[in-house]
VOKELO-875873 format. One record per residue (C-alpha): residue in three letters; chain; residue number from 1; x, y, z. Coordinates in pm, 1 decimal, decimal comma, padded with zeros to 6 digits. Example, Ala and Ser with C-alpha at 12.3 -4.5 7.8 and 13.67 -1.06 7.14 Angstrom:
REM residues 2
ZAKOL code unit pos     east    north       up
ZAKOL  ALA    A   1  01230,0 -00450,0  00780,0
ZAKOL  SER    A   2  01367,0 -00106,0  00714,0
//
This chain:
REM residues 417
ZAKOL code unit pos     east    north       up
ZAKOL  UNK    A   1  09113,4  04357,8 -03692,1
ZAKOL  UNK    A   2  09068,4  04444,1 -03325,2
ZAKOL  UNK    A   3  09335,5  04584,9 -03097,0
ZAKOL  UNK    A   4  09360,5  04435,6 -02747,2
ZAKOL  UNK    A   5  09536,7  04608,9 -02457,4
ZAKOL  UNK    A   6  09694,7  04435,8 -02156,7
ZAKOL  UNK    A   7  09819,7  04596,0 -01834,8
ZAKOL  UNK    A   8  10124,3  04402,4 -01715,0
ZAKOL  UNK    A   9  10129,1  04581,9 -01380,1
ZAKOL  UNK    A  10  10299,1  04283,2 -01208,6
ZAKOL  UNK    A  11  10595,9  04304,5 -01446,5
ZAKOL  UNK    A  12  10570,9  03936,4 -01533,4
ZAKOL  UNK    A  13  10848,4  03818,2 -01766,6
ZAKOL  UNK    A  14  10631,9  03606,0 -01990,4
ZAKOL  UNK    A  15  10900,6  03479,5 -02227,7
ZAKOL  UNK    A  16  11103,2  03355,1 -01929,2
ZAKOL  UNK    A  17  10801,6  03197,1 -01762,4
ZAKOL  UNK    A  18  10639,8  03040,5 -02067,6
ZAKOL  UNK    A  19  10892,4  03034,4 -02350,4
ZAKOL  UNK    A  20  10986,7  03235,2 -02658,2
ZAKOL  UNK    A  21  10720,5  03460,1 -02814,3
ZAKOL  UNK    A  22  10498,4  03447,6 -02503,2
ZAKOL  UNK    A  23  10378,2  03799,0 -02420,1
ZAKOL  UNK    A  24  10087,2  03770,8 -02171,8
ZAKOL  UNK    A  25  09882,0  03524,4 -01968,1
ZAKOL  UNK    A  26  09513,3  03521,7 -01876,9
ZAKOL  UNK    A  27  09305,6  03343,8 -01615,4
ZAKOL  UNK    A  28  09112,6  03037,4 -01727,7
ZAKOL  UNK    A  29  08788,7  03164,8 -01572,2
ZAKOL  UNK    A  30  08597,6  03490,6 -01542,0
ZAKOL  UNK    A  31  08632,3  03802,4 -01755,9
ZAKOL  UNK    A  32  08988,2  03726,7 -01862,8
ZAKOL  UNK    A  33  08882,1  03389,9 -02003,5
ZAKOL  UNK    A  34  08601,9  03563,2 -02194,1
ZAKOL  UNK    A  35  08850,9  03816,0 -02331,9
ZAKOL  UNK    A  36  09050,1  03537,6 -02494,8
ZAKOL  UNK    A  37  08747,7  03424,3 -02695,8
ZAKOL  UNK    A  38  08749,1  03763,6 -02869,5
ZAKOL  UNK    A  39  09110,7  03743,5 -02984,2
ZAKOL  UNK    A  40  09173,4  03596,8 -03327,8
ZAKOL  UNK    A  41  09494,6  03524,6 -03511,7
ZAKOL  UNK    A  42  09632,4  03841,4 -03667,7
ZAKOL  UNK    A  43  09487,2  04079,0 -03407,6
ZAKOL  UNK    A  44  09717,4  04343,0 -03258,9
ZAKOL  UNK    A  45  09795,2  04311,3 -02888,5
ZAKOL  UNK    A  46  09954,1  04592,3 -02685,4
ZAKOL  UNK    A  47  10120,9  04506,4 -02353,3
ZAKOL  UNK    A  48  10195,4  04790,7 -02111,4
ZAKOL  UNK    A  49  10468,9  04718,1 -01854,0
ZAKOL  UNK    A  50  10558,7  04985,3 -01596,0
ZAKOL  UNK    A  51  10933,4  05049,8 -01567,4
ZAKOL  UNK    A  52  10993,0  05303,8 -01293,1
ZAKOL  UNK    A  53  10851,3  05639,5 -01403,0
ZAKOL  UNK    A  54  10811,0  05513,9 -01759,9
ZAKOL  UNK    A  55  10594,7  05253,9 -01929,6
ZAKOL  UNK    A  56  10711,1  05012,9 -02198,8
ZAKOL  UNK    A  57  10451,0  04950,0 -02467,3
ZAKOL  UNK    A  58  10512,6  04638,5 -02675,0
ZAKOL  UNK    A  59  10295,5  04555,2 -02975,8
ZAKOL  UNK    A  60  10248,7  04197,2 -03089,9
ZAKOL  UNK    A  61  10057,7  04016,3 -03359,6
ZAKOL  UNK    A  62  09866,1  03735,8 -03189,6
ZAKOL  UNK    A  63  09935,9  03387,2 -03329,1
ZAKOL  UNK    A  64  09814,7  03127,5 -03076,0
ZAKOL  UNK    A  65  09750,9  03047,4 -02711,7
ZAKOL  UNK    A  66  09833,8  02746,9 -02493,6
ZAKOL  UNK    A  67  09739,5  02624,7 -02144,6
ZAKOL  UNK    A  68  10044,1  02624,5 -01916,1
ZAKOL  UNK    A  69  10126,4  02650,8 -01546,1
ZAKOL  UNK    A  70  10284,7  02967,2 -01412,8
ZAKOL  UNK    A  71  10545,7  03001,2 -01136,7
ZAKOL  UNK    A  72  10279,9  02952,2 -00869,2
ZAKOL  UNK    A  73  10167,0  02624,3 -01032,7
ZAKOL  UNK    A  74  09846,9  02794,1 -01147,3
ZAKOL  UNK    A  75  09707,8  02701,1 -01488,9
ZAKOL  UNK    A  76  09678,2  02999,3 -01719,2
ZAKOL  UNK    A  77  09615,4  03070,4 -02086,8
ZAKOL  UNK    A  78  09936,0  03198,9 -02242,7
ZAKOL  UNK    A  79  09932,6  03424,8 -02548,4
ZAKOL  UNK    A  80  10205,8  03390,7 -02809,3
ZAKOL  UNK    A  81  10284,1  03615,7 -03103,1
ZAKOL  UNK    A  82  10530,5  03816,5 -03309,1
ZAKOL  UNK    A  83  10680,5  04132,5 -03163,8
ZAKOL  UNK    A  84  10616,0  04434,0 -03387,6
ZAKOL  UNK    A  85  10782,8  04709,7 -03188,8
ZAKOL  UNK    A  86  10846,2  04836,4 -02838,7
ZAKOL  UNK    A  87  10848,1  05193,4 -02701,5
ZAKOL  UNK    A  88  10921,9  05362,6 -02369,2
ZAKOL  UNK    A  89  10691,7  05653,4 -02284,4
ZAKOL  UNK    A  90  10601,4  05854,6 -01978,4
ZAKOL  UNK    A  91  10246,5  05814,7 -01850,2
ZAKOL  UNK    A  92  10173,0  06172,8 -01956,0
ZAKOL  UNK    A  93  10280,6  06099,0 -02312,8
ZAKOL  UNK    A  94  10100,9  05765,1 -02328,0
ZAKOL  UNK    A  95  09774,2  05897,9 -02186,5
ZAKOL  UNK    A  96  09725,3  06128,1 -02489,0
ZAKOL  UNK    A  97  09868,5  05888,2 -02748,3
ZAKOL  UNK    A  98  09618,6  05767,2 -03008,1
ZAKOL  UNK    A  99  09761,8  05413,6 -02980,4
ZAKOL  UNK    A 100  09787,3  05378,4 -02602,3
ZAKOL  UNK    A 101  09539,9  05623,7 -02446,9
ZAKOL  UNK    A 102  09272,1  05354,7 -02404,8
ZAKOL  UNK    A 103  09467,9  05218,3 -02105,9
ZAKOL  UNK    A 104  09434,6  05542,6 -01909,5
ZAKOL  UNK    A 105  09153,0  05728,3 -01737,6
ZAKOL  UNK    A 106  09079,9  06100,0 -01771,1
ZAKOL  UNK    A 107  09329,8  06180,5 -01493,3
ZAKOL  UNK    A 108  09611,9  06004,8 -01673,7
ZAKOL  UNK    A 109  09621,9  05700,9 -01444,8
ZAKOL  UNK    A 110  09611,8  05337,7 -01550,2
ZAKOL  UNK    A 111  09261,9  05191,3 -01556,9
ZAKOL  UNK    A 112  09209,3  04917,6 -01299,0
ZAKOL  UNK    A 113  09113,3  04639,8 -01540,4
ZAKOL  UNK    A 114  09393,6  04422,9 -01678,5
ZAKOL  UNK    A 115  09240,2  04372,0 -02024,2
ZAKOL  UNK    A 116  09088,6  04630,8 -02256,0
ZAKOL  UNK    A 117  08939,5  04577,4 -02598,2
ZAKOL  UNK    A 118  08916,9  04860,5 -02847,9
ZAKOL  UNK    A 119  08725,1  04731,8 -03155,9
ZAKOL  UNK    A 120  08690,9  05090,6 -03278,2
ZAKOL  UNK    A 121  09059,7  05081,0 -03370,5
ZAKOL  UNK    A 122  08955,7  04888,9 -03683,6
ZAKOL  UNK    A 123  08705,5  05156,7 -03789,6
ZAKOL  UNK    A 124  08852,0  05491,3 -03689,9
ZAKOL  UNK    A 125  08842,2  05664,2 -04025,6
ZAKOL  UNK    A 126  08588,9  05907,2 -03884,8
ZAKOL  UNK    A 127  08862,5  06034,0 -03647,6
ZAKOL  UNK    A 128  09147,9  06009,9 -03893,9
ZAKOL  UNK    A 129  09210,0  06300,0 -04130,5
ZAKOL  UNK    A 130  09380,5  06265,6 -04466,5
ZAKOL  UNK    A 131  09523,3  06586,5 -04604,2
ZAKOL  UNK    A 132  09598,7  06929,2 -04465,3
ZAKOL  UNK    A 133  09509,1  07002,0 -04104,0
ZAKOL  UNK    A 134  09322,2  07336,0 -04093,7
ZAKOL  UNK    A 135  09539,9  07609,8 -03948,6
ZAKOL  UNK    A 136  09865,8  07415,6 -03990,8
ZAKOL  UNK    A 137  10051,6  07541,9 -04299,0
ZAKOL  UNK    A 138  10350,3  07367,8 -04453,9
ZAKOL  UNK    A 139  10663,1  07459,4 -04259,3
ZAKOL  UNK    A 140  10492,9  07465,8 -03919,3
ZAKOL  UNK    A 141  10729,4  07354,6 -03642,3
ZAKOL  UNK    A 142  10667,0  07174,0 -03315,0
ZAKOL  UNK    A 143  10890,4  07138,2 -03010,9
ZAKOL  UNK    A 144  10797,8  06778,1 -02935,4
ZAKOL  UNK    A 145  10602,2  06472,1 -03046,0
ZAKOL  UNK    A 146  10339,6  06562,7 -02786,8
ZAKOL  UNK    A 147  10290,4  06903,3 -02949,3
ZAKOL  UNK    A 148  10278,4  06734,6 -03290,2
ZAKOL  UNK    A 149  10013,5  06495,5 -03162,2
ZAKOL  UNK    A 150  09808,4  06769,3 -02998,3
ZAKOL  UNK    A 151  09795,3  06955,4 -03330,9
ZAKOL  UNK    A 152  09668,4  06632,7 -03496,2
ZAKOL  UNK    A 153  09941,5  06648,7 -03758,4
ZAKOL  UNK    A 154  10081,2  06311,4 -03645,5
ZAKOL  UNK    A 155  09880,9  06154,7 -03364,2
ZAKOL  UNK    A 156  10108,8  05877,6 -03229,9
ZAKOL  UNK    A 157  10373,4  06011,1 -02992,5
ZAKOL  UNK    A 158  10615,6  05728,7 -03071,5
ZAKOL  UNK    A 159  10523,8  05531,7 -03384,7
ZAKOL  UNK    A 160  10654,0  05662,6 -03716,6
ZAKOL  UNK    A 161  10341,3  05566,2 -03912,3
ZAKOL  UNK    A 162  09996,7  05693,5 -03819,9
ZAKOL  UNK    A 163  09738,4  05464,4 -03973,4
ZAKOL  UNK    A 164  09548,3  05138,1 -03963,0
ZAKOL  UNK    A 165  09519,6  04847,0 -04202,6
ZAKOL  UNK    A 166  09155,6  04911,7 -04297,5
ZAKOL  UNK    A 167  09185,0  05290,8 -04312,0
ZAKOL  UNK    A 168  09516,8  05384,4 -04464,2
ZAKOL  UNK    A 169  09805,4  05594,6 -04335,9
ZAKOL  UNK    A 170  09748,3  05965,9 -04282,9
ZAKOL  UNK    A 171  10098,4  06071,9 -04173,5
ZAKOL  UNK    A 172  10456,5  05959,4 -04120,5
ZAKOL  UNK    A 173  10759,1  06094,4 -03934,7
ZAKOL  UNK    A 174  11110,2  06079,7 -04080,5
ZAKOL  UNK    A 175  11371,7  06111,9 -03807,5
ZAKOL  UNK    A 176  11651,6  05866,8 -03880,4
ZAKOL  UNK    A 177  11495,7  05574,0 -03698,6
ZAKOL  UNK    A 178  11566,1  05330,7 -03983,4
ZAKOL  UNK    A 179  11906,4  05311,0 -04149,0
ZAKOL  UNK    A 180  11756,9  05222,4 -04487,6
ZAKOL  UNK    A 181  11554,9  05544,1 -04524,1
ZAKOL  UNK    A 182  11647,6  05771,3 -04815,3
ZAKOL  UNK    A 183  11536,8  06134,4 -04810,7
ZAKOL  UNK    A 184  11570,3  06324,2 -05137,8
ZAKOL  UNK    A 185  11355,8  06619,6 -05042,5
ZAKOL  UNK    A 186  11057,7  06597,6 -05277,7
ZAKOL  UNK    A 187  11094,7  06218,9 -05288,9
ZAKOL  UNK    A 188  11134,3  05986,6 -04993,6
ZAKOL  UNK    A 189  11212,4  05615,9 -04985,1
ZAKOL  UNK    A 190  11064,5  05527,5 -04650,1
ZAKOL  UNK    A 191  11121,9  05207,9 -04454,4
ZAKOL  UNK    A 192  10822,6  05030,9 -04303,4
ZAKOL  UNK    A 193  10800,0  04952,9 -03935,3
ZAKOL  UNK    A 194  10857,6  04643,6 -03726,5
ZAKOL  UNK    A 195  11139,5  04398,7 -03664,0
ZAKOL  UNK    A 196  11346,5  04638,3 -03451,9
ZAKOL  UNK    A 197  11480,9  04594,7 -03101,2
ZAKOL  UNK    A 198  11660,2  04880,8 -02927,7
ZAKOL  UNK    A 199  11688,8  05067,1 -03256,8
ZAKOL  UNK    A 200  11839,6  04776,8 -03452,6
ZAKOL  UNK    A 201  11674,6  04559,5 -03717,0
ZAKOL  UNK    A 202  11668,9  04205,1 -03576,6
ZAKOL  UNK    A 203  11401,5  04030,0 -03784,0
ZAKOL  UNK    A 204  11203,1  04050,2 -04106,1
ZAKOL  UNK    A 205  10926,2  04306,1 -04136,0
ZAKOL  UNK    A 206  10572,3  04189,7 -04211,0
ZAKOL  UNK    A 207  10291,7  04343,3 -04415,0
ZAKOL  UNK    A 208  10086,9  04438,4 -04110,0
ZAKOL  UNK    A 209  09938,8  04743,1 -03934,2
ZAKOL  UNK    A 210  10125,4  05059,0 -04043,9
ZAKOL  UNK    A 211  10298,3  04887,3 -04334,9
ZAKOL  UNK    A 212  09964,0  04774,5 -04467,3
ZAKOL  UNK    A 213  09815,2  05117,0 -04398,2
ZAKOL  UNK    A 214  10067,3  05278,5 -04635,3
ZAKOL  UNK    A 215  09970,0  05031,4 -04908,6
ZAKOL  UNK    A 216  09603,0  05117,0 -04857,3
ZAKOL  UNK    A 217  09687,8  05485,8 -04899,9
ZAKOL  UNK    A 218  09870,7  05397,6 -05221,1
ZAKOL  UNK    A 219  09575,0  05199,4 -05355,5
ZAKOL  UNK    A 220  09313,8  05455,7 -05253,0
ZAKOL  UNK    A 221  09518,7  05763,2 -05346,3
ZAKOL  UNK    A 222  09509,3  05910,8 -04995,0
ZAKOL  UNK    A 223  09758,6  06192,7 -04930,6
ZAKOL  UNK    A 224  10008,9  06138,5 -04649,3
ZAKOL  UNK    A 225  10135,2  06418,5 -04427,0
ZAKOL  UNK    A 226  10515,0  06404,6 -04396,4
ZAKOL  UNK    A 227  10687,7  06532,7 -04085,5
ZAKOL  UNK    A 228  11064,6  06554,9 -04049,9
ZAKOL  UNK    A 229  11240,0  06530,1 -03715,4
ZAKOL  UNK    A 230  11601,6  06598,7 -03618,2
ZAKOL  UNK    A 231  11858,3  06380,1 -03794,1
ZAKOL  UNK    A 232  12218,1  06494,3 -03825,5
ZAKOL  UNK    A 233  12265,6  06269,6 -04128,9
ZAKOL  UNK    A 234  11976,4  06423,1 -04322,8
ZAKOL  UNK    A 235  12025,3  06766,3 -04479,9
ZAKOL  UNK    A 236  11647,0  06806,1 -04519,1
ZAKOL  UNK    A 237  11575,8  06762,8 -04147,3
ZAKOL  UNK    A 238  11532,6  07050,7 -03900,5
ZAKOL  UNK    A 239  11813,7  07099,6 -03646,4
ZAKOL  UNK    A 240  11568,3  07041,2 -03362,9
ZAKOL  UNK    A 241  11200,2  06971,8 -03305,8
ZAKOL  UNK    A 242  10963,2  06858,4 -03580,2
ZAKOL  UNK    A 243  10852,5  07029,5 -03901,4
ZAKOL  UNK    A 244  10546,6  06959,5 -04114,6
ZAKOL  UNK    A 245  10673,5  06941,8 -04473,2
ZAKOL  UNK    A 246  10353,4  06893,1 -04672,8
ZAKOL  UNK    A 247  10150,8  06623,0 -04845,2
ZAKOL  UNK    A 248  10301,9  06329,7 -05030,6
ZAKOL  UNK    A 249  10148,0  06043,0 -05223,8
ZAKOL  UNK    A 250  10257,4  05681,2 -05190,2
ZAKOL  UNK    A 251  10378,9  05605,8 -05541,7
ZAKOL  UNK    A 252  10483,5  05242,2 -05498,9
ZAKOL  UNK    A 253  10600,5  04982,8 -05250,3
ZAKOL  UNK    A 254  10819,0  04673,4 -05254,4
ZAKOL  UNK    A 255  11030,4  04458,6 -05023,2
ZAKOL  UNK    A 256  11404,5  04396,6 -05022,5
ZAKOL  UNK    A 257  11684,1  04287,0 -04791,7
ZAKOL  UNK    A 258  11796,3  04582,4 -04583,5
ZAKOL  UNK    A 259  12142,5  04675,6 -04462,5
ZAKOL  UNK    A 260  12100,7  04458,1 -04153,0
ZAKOL  UNK    A 261  12026,2  04149,6 -04364,2
ZAKOL  UNK    A 262  11651,4  04128,1 -04293,5
ZAKOL  UNK    A 263  11352,0  04178,5 -04520,7
ZAKOL  UNK    A 264  11210,9  04530,1 -04502,0
ZAKOL  UNK    A 265  10924,5  04705,1 -04677,3
ZAKOL  UNK    A 266  11007,7  05017,2 -04878,4
ZAKOL  UNK    A 267  10771,8  05294,5 -04988,7
ZAKOL  UNK    A 268  10839,4  05563,3 -05246,0
ZAKOL  UNK    A 269  10657,8  05883,7 -05152,8
ZAKOL  UNK    A 270  10643,6  06180,2 -05389,2
ZAKOL  UNK    A 271  10551,0  06531,1 -05281,5
ZAKOL  UNK    A 272  10222,8  06667,0 -05413,2
ZAKOL  UNK    A 273  10328,3  06994,3 -05570,4
ZAKOL  UNK    A 274  10113,6  07242,4 -05760,6
ZAKOL  UNK    A 275  09815,6  07008,5 -05732,4
ZAKOL  UNK    A 276  09467,1  07035,3 -05593,9
ZAKOL  UNK    A 277  09447,7  06781,3 -05312,4
ZAKOL  UNK    A 278  09175,3  06696,0 -05060,0
ZAKOL  UNK    A 279  09193,0  06910,1 -04748,8
ZAKOL  UNK    A 280  09026,7  06631,1 -04554,3
ZAKOL  UNK    A 281  08890,9  06280,9 -04606,7
ZAKOL  UNK    A 282  08672,6  06149,6 -04328,7
ZAKOL  UNK    A 283  08449,3  05856,8 -04244,8
ZAKOL  UNK    A 284  08249,7  05636,9 -04479,4
ZAKOL  UNK    A 285  07962,6  05397,2 -04424,0
ZAKOL  UNK    A 286  07792,9  05110,1 -04601,6
ZAKOL  UNK    A 287  07427,7  05156,3 -04505,2
ZAKOL  UNK    A 288  07285,0  05344,5 -04800,0
ZAKOL  UNK    A 289  07487,7  05591,7 -04997,5
ZAKOL  UNK    A 290  07446,1  05965,7 -04948,6
ZAKOL  UNK    A 291  07471,7  06161,4 -05269,5
ZAKOL  UNK    A 292  07739,3  06379,5 -05113,4
ZAKOL  UNK    A 293  07800,6  06750,7 -05135,8
ZAKOL  UNK    A 294  08056,3  06766,6 -05412,5
ZAKOL  UNK    A 295  07827,1  06832,8 -05710,0
ZAKOL  UNK    A 296  08070,7  07092,1 -05840,3
ZAKOL  UNK    A 297  08428,3  06970,1 -05784,4
ZAKOL  UNK    A 298  08649,6  07273,6 -05744,9
ZAKOL  UNK    A 299  08980,1  07354,7 -05908,6
ZAKOL  UNK    A 300  09288,7  07524,4 -05773,8
ZAKOL  UNK    A 301  09493,1  07713,9 -06033,2
ZAKOL  UNK    A 302  09865,4  07666,6 -05995,1
ZAKOL  UNK    A 303  10131,4  07520,2 -06222,2
ZAKOL  UNK    A 304  09919,6  07209,4 -06272,4
ZAKOL  UNK    A 305  09541,0  07194,4 -06238,5
ZAKOL  UNK    A 306  09365,4  06887,0 -06103,8
ZAKOL  UNK    A 307  09012,5  06831,8 -05982,1
ZAKOL  UNK    A 308  08961,9  06790,6 -05609,8
ZAKOL  UNK    A 309  08765,0  06466,3 -05587,2
ZAKOL  UNK    A 310  08544,7  06381,2 -05292,8
ZAKOL  UNK    A 311  08738,1  06060,2 -05222,5
ZAKOL  UNK    A 312  08487,6  05964,9 -04952,7
ZAKOL  UNK    A 313  08219,1  05906,7 -05215,4
ZAKOL  UNK    A 314  08438,3  05678,3 -05426,0
ZAKOL  UNK    A 315  08535,7  05472,8 -05122,8
ZAKOL  UNK    A 316  08171,4  05461,8 -05012,6
ZAKOL  UNK    A 317  08065,6  05300,5 -05340,4
ZAKOL  UNK    A 318  08349,6  05046,4 -05338,2
ZAKOL  UNK    A 319  08276,1  04945,0 -04980,4
ZAKOL  UNK    A 320  07902,4  04923,4 -05057,6
ZAKOL  UNK    A 321  07975,7  04656,0 -05320,4
ZAKOL  UNK    A 322  08243,7  04482,1 -05119,1
ZAKOL  UNK    A 323  08492,6  04578,9 -05392,7
ZAKOL  UNK    A 324  08308,8  04351,8 -05639,8
ZAKOL  UNK    A 325  08267,6  04468,3 -05999,4
ZAKOL  UNK    A 326  07910,3  04573,8 -06085,5
ZAKOL  UNK    A 327  07950,6  04427,0 -06434,9
ZAKOL  UNK    A 328  08119,6  04089,6 -06385,3
ZAKOL  UNK    A 329  08109,2  04041,1 -06009,0
ZAKOL  UNK    A 330  08484,4  03990,6 -05988,4
ZAKOL  UNK    A 331  08638,0  04073,1 -05651,9
ZAKOL  UNK    A 332  09013,3  04103,8 -05685,3
ZAKOL  UNK    A 333  09204,6  03996,3 -05374,5
ZAKOL  UNK    A 334  09561,7  04113,0 -05326,8
ZAKOL  UNK    A 335  09811,5  04048,4 -05049,4
ZAKOL  UNK    A 336  09690,6  04370,1 -04888,4
ZAKOL  UNK    A 337  09315,0  04331,9 -04931,9
ZAKOL  UNK    A 338  09042,4  04364,5 -05197,6
ZAKOL  UNK    A 339  09088,7  04600,0 -05491,2
ZAKOL  UNK    A 340  08838,4  04773,4 -05717,9
ZAKOL  UNK    A 341  08817,0  05104,6 -05901,4
ZAKOL  UNK    A 342  08564,7  05386,1 -05888,3
ZAKOL  UNK    A 343  08447,5  05484,5 -06237,9
ZAKOL  UNK    A 344  08266,7  05811,4 -06304,9
ZAKOL  UNK    A 345  07979,8  05771,9 -06551,9
ZAKOL  UNK    A 346  07987,8  06134,3 -06660,5
ZAKOL  UNK    A 347  08356,7  06233,0 -06662,2
ZAKOL  UNK    A 348  08479,7  06496,3 -06422,3
ZAKOL  UNK    A 349  08620,4  06824,5 -06545,5
ZAKOL  UNK    A 350  08564,8  07037,6 -06853,7
ZAKOL  UNK    A 351  08395,6  06998,3 -07086,9
ZAKOL  UNK    A 352  08178,9  06727,8 -06924,8
ZAKOL  UNK    A 353  08177,6  06863,1 -06565,1
ZAKOL  UNK    A 354  08036,5  06548,8 -06408,3
ZAKOL  UNK    A 355  07978,6  06558,0 -06030,6
ZAKOL  UNK    A 356  08188,5  06357,3 -05786,4
ZAKOL  UNK    A 357  07881,8  06205,0 -05619,4
ZAKOL  UNK    A 358  07773,7  05846,5 -05556,6
ZAKOL  UNK    A 359  07494,7  05864,2 -05819,5
ZAKOL  UNK    A 360  07769,5  05920,7 -06079,6
ZAKOL  UNK    A 361  08006,7  05648,8 -05958,7
ZAKOL  UNK    A 362  08031,9  05277,2 -06037,3
ZAKOL  UNK    A 363  08242,5  05009,4 -05869,4
ZAKOL  UNK    A 364  08430,0  04826,4 -06146,0
ZAKOL  UNK    A 365  08721,1  04590,0 -06188,4
ZAKOL  UNK    A 366  09020,0  04743,6 -06373,2
ZAKOL  UNK    A 367  08925,8  04572,6 -06703,1
ZAKOL  UNK    A 368  08568,7  04698,1 -06710,5
ZAKOL  UNK    A 369  08676,0  05041,3 -06587,7
ZAKOL  UNK    A 370  08905,0  05080,1 -06890,0
ZAKOL  UNK    A 371  08637,0  04939,4 -07121,8
ZAKOL  UNK    A 372  08375,8  05178,5 -06983,9
ZAKOL  UNK    A 373  08601,5  05484,5 -07003,1
ZAKOL  UNK    A 374  08696,4  05399,5 -07361,3
ZAKOL  UNK    A 375  08340,4  05329,1 -07472,4
ZAKOL  UNK    A 376  08364,0  04952,3 -07518,1
ZAKOL  UNK    A 377  08023,8  04937,1 -07350,5
ZAKOL  UNK    A 378  07755,0  05166,6 -07215,4
ZAKOL  UNK    A 379  07444,4  05120,5 -06999,0
ZAKOL  UNK    A 380  07071,7  05153,6 -07074,1
ZAKOL  UNK    A 381  06828,6  05304,2 -06823,8
ZAKOL  UNK    A 382  06703,6  04952,2 -06745,7
ZAKOL  UNK    A 383  07065,6  04853,8 -06654,4
ZAKOL  UNK    A 384  07116,3  04632,2 -06960,3
ZAKOL  UNK    A 385  07458,0  04667,9 -07119,1
ZAKOL  UNK    A 386  07525,2  04796,3 -07469,4
ZAKOL  UNK    A 387  07827,6  04652,6 -07643,6
ZAKOL  UNK    A 388  07871,5  04349,9 -07417,8
ZAKOL  UNK    A 389  07631,6  04095,5 -07271,8
ZAKOL  UNK    A 390  07480,5  04124,0 -06926,4
ZAKOL  UNK    A 391  07332,2  04388,6 -06700,3
ZAKOL  UNK    A 392  07463,0  04620,7 -06432,7
ZAKOL  UNK    A 393  07426,5  04498,9 -06074,9
ZAKOL  UNK    A 394  07289,5  04760,3 -05835,9
ZAKOL  UNK    A 395  07257,7  04701,3 -05462,4
ZAKOL  UNK    A 396  06987,5  04865,1 -05250,0
ZAKOL  UNK    A 397  07100,1  05202,5 -05125,4
ZAKOL  UNK    A 398  07289,8  05299,8 -05439,5
ZAKOL  UNK    A 399  07090,3  05525,3 -05671,2
ZAKOL  UNK    A 400  07233,0  05597,0 -06015,1
ZAKOL  UNK    A 401  07116,7  05911,5 -06193,9
ZAKOL  UNK    A 402  06988,1  05805,4 -06538,0
ZAKOL  UNK    A 403  07086,3  06146,7 -06672,6
ZAKOL  UNK    A 404  07448,1  06044,3 -06633,5
ZAKOL  UNK    A 405  07379,3  05712,9 -06810,1
ZAKOL  UNK    A 406  07215,0  05902,6 -07095,6
ZAKOL  UNK    A 407  07511,5  06136,5 -07117,2
ZAKOL  UNK    A 408  07752,4  05841,8 -07140,7
ZAKOL  UNK    A 409  07542,1  05676,3 -07412,2
ZAKOL  UNK    A 410  07525,1  05999,9 -07606,9
ZAKOL  UNK    A 411  07895,0  06065,0 -07593,0
ZAKOL  UNK    A 412  08020,2  05707,3 -07626,3
ZAKOL  UNK    A 413  07739,7  05515,3 -07805,5
ZAKOL  UNK    A 414  07923,6  05500,9 -08138,9
ZAKOL  UNK    A 415  08214,4  05323,7 -07969,8
ZAKOL  UNK    A 416  07985,5  05097,3 -07764,5
ZAKOL  UNK    A 417  07791,2  04966,0 -08062,1
//
């Protein structure tokens, strides 16, 4: 999805001019008319409206447009959609915010154009870091959201979830903004975003943007940085400022009716303790698969020992196959996107010590992943399957090391036959 930005410098009250859910209007000719052709249902639209020394940023999900006449009897194209959230920020805060900075020039002033398109917002994983930020240990404190953003611990200066639907969520802030939140210290039941107006829940939340990003992190196993802000009702919160409290994993998610009577999304996050976790997960691509540089996954010895997997390689392989199983071709679609699993041919860890590299990874559906791990089938060098009918599908750009196939046959051939 693409994010579109609109500068409402004239302070037009679109819902009063054009009806409920209207949030912006565009000319029927010229560059503004061309901009409308790039907006599709489900895209995120951000409207910036100056209010004195502050700017109100309102995020909408675009649903439709209609030709109407404005107050000057001029025909315009009116955009309608669902309000996600609305924030008041100073220009200084907004200019460095990862969500709103595209509207400002290097001097911190609004750009002259009324419409800005930022397609890179749908593919920013190269700029988004999952895991520990180098030089920022657990317990680090920050005076403000701007300082937190500058340290890259939590980039948005207002939103509670840092993430995007196609990338996952890399961090969240807990500061009492949602009455349904539950903070138990090493476990957090976090409320998704959206549906609020002036701090009160006024409508159902949807599985969009940050809410969807948290689900992606759950599915992909991405760690989430948790930051706590001041909240007098939370004994785990700092008395002032913001504190980085470590990495958590998204254990599960569900929806329920919240205290205000509207549907909300809930996420159970569990702290990653005494585990080896990725210090960073960065961008992936689909044009050919690099072998990667994690031939010897490292261990960290603490109470529990887990291998540090190069998650980038696993995601690379799944994206390369469009999340379709290399054995049966099945592509599982869920409410939050496609799902597949990365299977290591030669298992990681002692005694097998397989590498976490793309030439040792397959993209499989859950059924064939379990069957492969438990030896229900194996693979010949010519890609034919042993134990079940068929052959392994391999797309150009993905090289599989036959030594790993031979290892799997040797160790699991009795079960495959």
